[in-house]
N, C-alpha and C positions, 0 to 999 in steps of 0.2 A: 842774876836777880833771884832772890829767894822766893819761895812760894808765898810766904806771908806778905812780902812787899807787893807781889803781883796781885794778890787778892785785895790788899788795901787800896791799891791804885784803881782796880776795877770798881770797888765799892765807892771810892771818891768820884770816879767818872760818872757812875750811875746817879749819885746824889746831885752832881752838877747838872746832868741832863734833865733830871726830874725838876730841879729848881728852875732851870732856864725855861722848860716847857710850862711850868706853873706860872712864872712871871709873864711870859709871852701870851699865854692863853687868858690870863687875868686882865692884861691890858686890852685885849680885844673883846672882853666880856663873853668868853665862850661858855657854853652850857656844860653841865656835868658830864654828859655823854661824850663830849669831845675830849674832856680831861682823861676819861677812862680809855678812850680810843688812842690817845697819844702816849699815856703813861704805861699801858700794858705792853706794847712792843719794846719799850725801854727796859722794863723789868724782865721780859723774856730774853732779850739780847744779853742782859747782864747775867742772867742765870746760865745761858749757854756759854758765855765767856768764862764764868766761874767753873763750870764743868770741864771746859777745855783746859783750864789752868791746872785743875786737880788731876786730870788724866795725864797731862804732860809731865807733871812732877812724879806721878806714880810710875810712869814708864821709865823716867830717869832713875828712880829708886830701884826698880827691878834690874836695870842694866848694871847698876853699881854692885848689886849683891851677887852677880854671876862671877 
């Protein structure tokens, strides 16, 4: 899998999770603070996943140049 595809899939997964959280929390009429408390960990997990993807492909690039 290429780096671009991996990043695109991560982005799509993050959008789906945020959308699902928004729909679910809207249905139960949650307050704004709950939205923030749910969406922030999703964003943090996505940022961590993106950094891991970039690091993985950077290591592969270094190995190829040796």
